Steps between C-alpha positions, in 0.01 A plus 500: 500500500763673716380642829827635638494870589647736241792599720648150501486488119666841473766408757576172323536676165732763645712239678522286185596802289769599748641148542526436126631850434780456753611183320556679170566866592856629459452874525538612866201732469280215376621279786413773747150537351430126510609487863263788572215315327574191710494712815157636407369146440631382838347799678162430336511135609604587854249783544198322356569164670606656833832316479836631613689646204812299588300177474378591152849591384629168632239311296662629182861516619603212272284602203786614277426327170252571223161491672300184425204331673574275795384138470278345768447123459202325665404134489154345515562142618170312484402186691154345514333813366676729747795737467802536727520831687750625758444751780730801483663600828506864389124550490352174633314438175518227240648487151632269234862418583734721302724803488759681290687295239876491552766559237637172365184290524220444253148618592384143566808430714426811704136396539588149622764638738255745655245223560761282671633788714164639606285186537731199542352325196697394192318562173533438130406804295264388224397811308479879496146609583528879475734794462345820637605863523437567870406860423186384318353333808374654827794398717603749770741754348875441519799691360626220273370427151437127501404210274337201673553149362257233621599135452309175555676219683448157648621394844774235475628486858567680824266602779360823637765705681543858618770735374650837584228665292202267562339335801240273346422295190177336397270406214183698431208482261390805305181511709686505832797732450658653812573875524739572215817709491374730225841639409590145393183350353140607445183288529416555132849385401459180701160442340657532157784263594249238614320543168819466296609199705176330398570570131836332425493607135429868569782741414646718777342833582721801438504872573 
């Protein structure tokens, strides 16, 4: 169940309402009201997260279309009963390689690209393991509404290498996981991915 504080849910809803409203509004008074709603949402995010207001505004500076969830793709590449993890430079903790999907690529293409960029390994995506609404899991709160897609993959080439975003790559068993970057992946999610990997005929998890 969701554990995010109420303020982040309220701020997200206000920001989403304002962003979508500004796409369709034509009356100048409606446009002014939606801009005011957006300003309130940004002030809530800045105040409650102790972040500079200009930083929050910049996060949404390009959010000008109908508001939809962002897509985070993650790949569980298994080898000899262990899963590939990368160490994030930003927090020094470990996660499945992944990131935001880009326009113009399929989800599996994005997943394979992220693995190659962040770990140095080339993979073949084999199946979708899970599609989760990030809000329903106890990740640290963030302003974006996000869906997380978890893929399984097999290593087909390459070697461990650092990147601009990562400074380590290695394989870990479920019983010996390193400190995890909880904004990216949770221990219970990894446990479920190991379980699904061991059941090739199981359908993907969703929601």
